[in-house]
C-alpha positions as CSV (number, residue, x, y, z in Angstrom):
1,M,-16.3,37.9,-13.0
2,G,-12.6,36.9,-13.1
3,S,-9.8,39.3,-12.2
4,T,-9.3,42.3,-14.5
5,T,-6.1,43.6,-13.0
6,M,-3.9,40.9,-14.4
7,S,-4.0,37.7,-16.3
8,K,-5.6,35.1,-14.0
9,S,-3.1,32.5,-15.2
10,A,-0.4,34.8,-13.9
11,E,-1.9,35.3,-10.5
12,S,-0.2,33.6,-7.5
13,S,-1.7,30.3,-6.6
14,T,-1.5,31.4,-3.0
15,E,-3.3,34.7,-3.4
16,A,-6.5,34.6,-1.4
17,L,-9.7,34.7,-3.4
18,L,-12.3,36.3,-1.1
19,P,-16.1,36.3,-1.2
20,G,-17.3,37.9,-4.4
21,S,-14.8,35.9,-6.5
22,T,-16.1,33.3,-9.0
23,V,-15.4,29.6,-8.6
24,G,-16.3,26.7,-10.9
25,V,-16.5,23.0,-10.6
26,I,-16.3,20.3,-13.3
27,G,-18.9,17.7,-12.6
28,G,-22.5,18.2,-11.6
29,G,-23.1,15.3,-9.1
30,Q,-23.8,15.5,-5.4
31,L,-20.2,16.4,-4.5
32,G,-20.4,19.3,-6.9
33,R,-23.8,20.3,-5.4
34,Y,-22.4,20.6,-1.9
35,F,-19.4,22.5,-3.1
36,V,-21.7,25.0,-4.8
37,L,-23.9,25.3,-1.7
38,A,-20.9,25.9,0.5
39,A,-19.5,28.5,-1.9
40,R,-22.8,30.3,-2.3
41,R,-23.3,30.4,1.5
42,M,-20.0,32.1,1.7
43,G,-20.7,34.7,-1.0
44,Y,-19.0,33.3,-4.0
45,V,-20.4,33.2,-7.6
46,T,-20.6,29.6,-8.9
47,W,-20.3,27.9,-12.3
48,V,-20.8,24.2,-13.0
49,L,-19.9,22.3,-16.1
50,D,-21.8,19.0,-16.7
51,P,-23.3,17.2,-19.7
52,D,-26.7,16.8,-17.9
53,E,-28.6,20.0,-17.5
54,N,-30.6,18.4,-14.6
55,A,-27.5,17.2,-12.6
56,P,-27.7,17.9,-8.9
57,A,-25.1,20.7,-8.9
58,M,-26.6,22.3,-12.0
59,Q,-29.9,22.8,-10.0
60,V,-28.2,25.1,-7.4
61,C,-25.5,27.1,-9.1
62,E,-25.9,30.6,-10.7
63,H,-24.3,29.5,-14.0
64,A,-25.0,26.1,-15.4
65,L,-22.8,25.3,-18.4
66,V,-24.0,22.2,-20.3
67,G,-21.1,20.5,-22.1
68,A,-18.9,17.4,-22.2
69,Y,-15.8,17.2,-20.0
70,D,-13.6,17.4,-23.1
71,D,-15.6,20.2,-24.8
72,A,-12.8,22.8,-25.4
73,P,-15.1,25.8,-26.0
74,A,-17.1,25.0,-22.9
75,L,-13.9,24.5,-20.9
76,L,-12.5,27.8,-22.1
77,K,-15.7,29.6,-21.2
78,L,-15.5,28.2,-17.7
79,A,-11.9,29.2,-17.4
80,D,-12.6,32.7,-18.6
81,A,-15.5,33.1,-16.1
82,C,-13.8,31.7,-13.0
83,D,-11.0,32.8,-10.7
84,A,-10.5,29.2,-9.8
85,V,-11.9,25.8,-10.8
86,S,-12.1,22.5,-8.9
87,I,-13.4,19.0,-9.8
88,E,-16.2,16.8,-8.5
89,F,-14.8,13.4,-9.7
90,E,-11.4,12.1,-10.7
91,N,-12.1,11.0,-14.2
92,V,-12.0,14.5,-15.7
93,P,-9.6,14.3,-18.7
94,A,-6.1,15.5,-17.7
95,A,-6.0,17.5,-21.0
96,S,-9.2,19.4,-19.9
97,L,-7.6,20.5,-16.6
98,E,-4.4,21.5,-18.4
99,L,-6.4,23.6,-20.8
100,I,-8.2,25.4,-18.0
101,G,-4.9,25.7,-16.0
102,E,-3.5,27.9,-18.8
103,K,-6.1,30.5,-18.0
104,T,-7.0,30.2,-14.3
105,R,-6.2,28.5,-11.1
106,V,-7.0,24.8,-10.9
107,A,-7.0,22.5,-7.8
108,P,-6.4,19.6,-7.3
109,P,-3.2,19.4,-9.3
110,V,-3.4,17.6,-12.7
111,N,-0.7,15.1,-11.7
112,A,-2.7,14.0,-8.7
113,V,-5.9,13.5,-10.8
114,T,-3.9,11.5,-13.4
115,I,-2.5,9.2,-10.7
116,A,-6.0,8.7,-9.2
117,Q,-7.3,7.6,-12.6
118,D,-5.1,4.5,-12.6
119,R,-5.0,1.9,-9.8
120,D,-1.5,0.7,-10.7
121,A,-0.2,4.3,-10.7
122,E,-1.9,4.9,-7.3
123,K,-0.3,1.9,-5.7
124,R,3.1,2.6,-7.1
125,H,2.9,6.1,-5.9
126,A,1.8,5.1,-2.5
127,R,4.7,2.7,-2.1
128,K,7.1,5.4,-3.4
129,L,5.8,7.7,-0.7
130,G,6.3,5.1,2.1
131,L,2.8,3.6,2.4
132,E,2.2,-0.2,2.3
133,T,-0.2,-1.8,-0.1
134,A,-1.7,-5.3,-0.3
135,P,0.4,-7.6,-2.5
136,Y,-0.5,-7.1,-6.2
137,A,0.6,-7.6,-9.8
138,T,-0.3,-5.8,-13.0
139,I,-2.0,-7.6,-15.9
140,E,-2.0,-5.8,-19.3
141,S,-2.5,-8.8,-21.5
142,V,-3.1,-12.6,-21.2
143,A,0.7,-13.0,-21.4
144,D,1.1,-11.3,-18.0
145,I,-1.2,-13.7,-16.1
146,D,1.4,-16.4,-15.3
147,A,3.8,-13.9,-13.8
148,A,1.0,-12.2,-11.9
149,V,-0.4,-15.3,-10.2
150,S,3.1,-16.3,-9.2
151,Q,3.4,-13.1,-7.1
152,I,0.2,-13.4,-5.1
153,V,-1.7,-15.9,-2.9
154,F,-5.3,-16.8,-3.8
155,P,-8.0,-15.7,-3.2
156,A,-7.4,-12.5,-5.1
157,I,-9.4,-9.7,-6.7
158,L,-9.0,-8.7,-10.3
159,K,-9.7,-4.9,-10.6
160,T,-9.7,-2.8,-13.7
161,N,-7.0,-0.1,-13.6
162,R,-9.5,2.6,-14.7
163,L,-13.1,3.6,-14.2
164,G,-13.9,1.0,-11.5
165,Y,-15.9,2.3,-8.5
166,D,-18.5,1.1,-6.0
167,G,-17.4,-2.5,-6.7
168,K,-17.7,-2.2,-10.5
169,G,-14.9,-3.7,-12.6
170,Q,-13.9,-6.1,-9.9
171,Q,-14.0,-9.9,-9.7
172,T,-12.9,-12.3,-7.0
173,C,-10.6,-15.2,-8.3
174,H,-9.5,-18.4,-6.7
175,S,-7.3,-19.8,-9.4
176,K,-5.3,-18.9,-12.5
177,E,-8.2,-20.2,-14.6
178,E,-10.6,-17.8,-12.9
179,V,-8.2,-15.0,-13.5
180,V,-8.1,-15.8,-17.2
181,S,-11.9,-15.9,-17.4
182,A,-12.3,-12.7,-15.4
183,F,-9.8,-10.9,-17.5
184,E,-11.6,-11.8,-20.6
185,S,-15.0,-10.8,-19.1
186,L,-13.5,-7.4,-18.3
187,N,-12.7,-7.0,-22.0
188,G,-8.9,-7.5,-21.6
189,V,-8.3,-4.0,-20.2
190,A,-5.4,-3.3,-18.0
191,C,-6.0,-4.6,-14.5
192,V,-4.3,-5.2,-11.1
193,L,-4.6,-8.6,-9.4
194,E,-4.7,-7.8,-5.7
195,Q,-4.3,-10.4,-3.0
196,R,-7.3,-10.5,-0.7
197,I,-6.1,-9.8,2.8
198,D,-7.2,-10.7,6.3
199,L,-9.4,-7.7,6.7
200,H,-10.1,-6.4,10.2
201,A,-11.7,-3.1,9.2
202,E,-11.8,-0.4,6.5
203,V,-11.2,3.3,7.4
204,S,-10.7,6.5,5.5
205,V,-9.0,9.8,6.1
206,V,-10.3,13.0,4.5
207,L,-7.9,15.9,4.7
208,A,-7.5,19.4,3.3
209,R,-4.2,20.8,2.2
210,G,-3.5,24.4,1.0
211,A,-1.0,25.7,-1.5
212,D,1.2,26.8,1.5
213,G,1.7,23.2,2.5
214,E,-0.5,23.3,5.6
215,S,-2.9,20.5,6.0
216,V,-5.6,19.3,8.5
217,C,-7.3,15.9,8.8
218,F,-10.9,15.2,9.7
219,P,-11.4,12.4,12.3
220,V,-10.9,8.9,10.9
221,A,-14.1,7.3,9.6
222,E,-14.7,3.5,9.9
223,N,-16.6,2.3,6.8
224,V,-18.8,-0.7,6.1
225,H,-19.5,-1.6,2.5
226,T,-22.3,-3.7,1.1
227,N,-22.0,-5.2,-2.4
228,G,-19.0,-2.9,-2.9
229,I,-20.9,0.3,-2.1
230,L,-20.3,2.3,1.0
231,D,-23.2,1.7,3.5
232,T,-22.2,3.4,6.7
233,S,-19.3,5.6,8.0
234,V,-18.9,5.9,11.8
235,V,-16.9,8.5,13.7
236,P,-15.1,8.1,16.0
237,A,-13.8,4.9,14.5
238,A,-13.8,1.9,16.8
239,Q,-10.0,1.5,16.4
240,D,-7.0,2.1,18.5
241,L,-6.3,5.9,18.8
242,E,-2.6,5.4,17.9
243,L,-3.6,3.5,14.7
244,C,-6.0,6.3,13.7
245,E,-3.3,8.9,14.3
246,Q,-0.9,6.8,12.1
247,A,-3.5,6.7,9.3
248,Q,-3.8,10.5,9.4
249,A,0.0,10.9,9.4
250,L,0.2,8.6,6.4
251,A,-2.5,10.5,4.5
252,Q,-0.7,13.8,5.1
253,Q,2.6,12.1,4.0
254,F,0.9,11.1,0.8
255,A,-0.6,14.6,0.2
256,D,2.8,16.3,0.9
257,G,4.5,13.9,-1.5
258,L,2.1,15.0,-4.3
259,E,2.3,18.7,-3.3
260,Y,-1.5,18.4,-3.2
261,V,-3.9,21.3,-3.0
262,G,-7.6,20.6,-2.1
263,V,-9.5,17.9,-0.3
264,L,-8.1,14.4,-0.6
265,A,-9.5,11.1,0.7
266,I,-7.3,8.1,1.4
267,E,-8.9,4.7,2.1
268,F,-7.0,2.2,4.2
269,F,-7.4,-1.5,5.0
270,I,-6.6,-2.5,8.6
271,T,-5.3,-6.1,8.6
272,G,-5.8,-8.7,11.3
273,D,-2.4,-7.9,12.7
274,Q,-3.2,-4.1,12.8
275,R,-1.2,-2.9,9.8
276,L,-2.5,-0.1,7.6
277,L,-2.6,-0.8,3.9
278,F,-3.3,1.9,1.3
279,N,-6.3,1.0,-0.8
280,E,-7.1,4.0,-2.9
281,M,-7.2,7.8,-3.1
282,A,-9.9,10.2,-4.2
283,P,-8.7,13.7,-5.2
284,R,-11.9,15.3,-4.0
285,P,-14.4,15.2,-1.2
286,H,-15.5,11.7,-0.4
287,N,-18.7,9.8,0.4
288,S,-17.2,8.8,3.7
289,G,-16.7,12.5,4.6
290,H,-20.4,13.4,4.3
291,Y,-20.7,13.1,8.1
292,T,-18.8,16.4,8.3
293,L,-21.9,18.3,7.0
294,D,-23.4,18.0,10.5
295,A,-20.7,16.7,12.9
296,T,-17.6,18.8,12.5
297,G,-16.7,22.5,12.8
298,C,-16.2,22.9,9.1
299,C,-17.4,20.5,6.4
300,Q,-15.3,18.9,3.7
301,F,-16.9,21.0,1.0
302,E,-16.1,24.3,2.7
303,Q,-12.6,23.0,3.1
304,Q,-12.5,22.3,-0.6
305,L,-13.4,25.9,-1.2
306,R,-11.0,27.2,1.3
307,A,-8.1,25.2,-0.1
308,L,-8.9,26.2,-3.7
309,C,-9.1,29.9,-2.7
310,S,-6.0,29.9,-0.5
311,L,-8.0,30.7,2.7
312,P,-7.1,29.5,6.1
313,L,-8.4,25.9,6.6
314,G,-11.3,25.4,8.9
315,S,-11.8,23.5,12.1
316,T,-12.0,19.7,11.9
317,R,-13.1,19.3,15.5
318,L,-15.7,16.6,16.0
319,L,-18.9,18.0,17.5
320,S,-20.8,14.8,18.0
321,P,-20.4,11.0,17.4
322,V,-22.1,10.3,14.1
323,C,-23.1,7.5,11.7
324,M,-23.6,8.4,8.1
325,L,-26.1,6.1,6.4
326,N,-26.0,6.0,2.6
327,L,-29.4,6.1,0.9
328,L,-29.5,4.1,-2.3
329,G,-32.3,3.9,-4.8
330,D,-33.1,0.5,-3.3
331,S,-34.8,2.4,-0.4
332,W,-37.4,3.8,-2.8
333,P,-40.4,1.5,-3.0
334,E,-41.9,1.1,-6.5
335,N,-44.0,4.1,-7.4
336,A,-43.6,5.5,-3.9
337,A,-41.3,7.5,-1.7
338,P,-39.4,6.2,1.3
339,N,-41.0,6.6,4.7
340,W,-39.7,10.1,5.4
341,P,-41.9,10.7,8.5
342,A,-39.8,8.1,10.3
343,V,-36.7,10.2,9.6
344,M,-38.4,13.5,10.6
345,E,-39.5,12.1,13.9
346,Q,-35.8,11.7,15.0
347,N,-34.3,15.1,15.9
348,E,-30.8,13.6,15.8
349,A,-31.3,12.5,12.2
350,H,-30.2,14.9,9.4
351,L,-31.6,14.1,6.0
352,H,-29.6,15.1,2.8
353,L,-31.2,14.4,-0.6
354,Y,-29.2,15.0,-3.8
355,G,-31.9,16.1,-6.2
356,K,-31.6,13.1,-8.5
357,L,-34.7,12.7,-10.6
358,A,-34.9,8.9,-10.8
359,A,-34.1,6.3,-8.2
360,R,-32.4,3.2,-9.3
361,P,-30.9,0.2,-7.4
362,G,-27.4,1.0,-6.3
363,R,-27.7,4.7,-7.2
364,K,-26.7,7.2,-4.4
365,M,-29.8,9.3,-3.8
366,G,-28.8,10.9,-0.5
367,H,-27.7,10.1,3.1
368,I,-28.7,10.6,6.7
369,N,-26.3,11.8,9.3
370,C,-27.3,10.2,12.6
371,L,-25.9,11.9,15.7
372,G,-25.6,10.3,19.1
373,E,-24.2,10.4,22.6
374,S,-21.8,7.6,21.4
375,P,-20.9,5.9,18.2
376,E,-23.0,2.9,19.3
377,S,-26.1,5.0,19.7
378,A,-25.6,6.7,16.4
379,I,-25.2,3.3,14.7
380,A,-28.4,2.1,16.4
381,L,-30.3,5.1,15.1
382,A,-29.0,4.5,11.6
383,H,-30.0,0.9,11.6
384,S,-33.4,1.7,13.0
385,L,-34.0,4.3,10.2
386,R,-32.9,1.9,7.5
387,A,-35.5,-0.6,8.6
388,S,-38.2,2.1,8.8
389,L,-37.6,3.7,5.4
390,T,-39.4,1.0,3.3
391,L,-42.2,0.3,5.8
């Protein structure tokens, strides 16, 4: 139960919450599931709020609270029960977090979540904090298109400001006419028109930052996307060490500027001339950080718990080269399961399934962390398993 000695809203945000405390998470997907598993392993009582009673995190917590993310009675019940609450995805309404924050500790901060919900706000904030972005312009109505196309060089990508992920809400454009058509097909919602860059690689930095301002970065992951969805993340990244250290420093600079608390992921583009461009942020654990479940001293989900509870942050030391292979519903043959024996035969392959009841194309169903003596051998194992899953 929550603290009885004083109002939880009056407790210091830096007071350590030790095992036996109660923590909650808004969102019942796979990221919430792993947060709950980390918390339960360390002796915390867990609550999850999600509209779907069968969501992955709802399957493993002690207290599953079925409700919408803006359901005030449900939110207040969660706040009353918990000593601290975190989130599993960035589109939780800001008003919901503010409501909970009146009664108990919340991390990440509401302002960071609000920024993450809007691409334009993300990019403006990144520039304000000294990070470089790809050239872009905002389009809120058809009247903005002329000015926008005058600021960028085609080809460009039109992206909705809100709710776009895994390649959704994005269209490549080669002319003003295509921008007009794309804007209309996206229902005229606010967008950014981002110049497509000479892309050398994509990397991400996952870090944890406590309320005391201390932060630690996990090793930089090099990511490959297919159809806009993350396919593999490889660590160590096949990039210059100095560039990777610069990416980590920029991510910490961004987190410090937000006075961030929790786990934060920053995605960067690396240009052909070796510049780092801020792409987007995620105020939560990240798909590209799943490798930490098997390949680092402390995983990103335990770090989320540690930061939320004002505990010392854990080790980010890399224990083994690793390639994380995303498993999408495409790997499930019709009316059959993937070829799991092929995975089980490999003692360096660590299978993680999320407990989702139905496989659909493009849906993230799980992942495999492939360890190796080198990044190359880990990648080879991942590609071999991918080919074997549907045999």
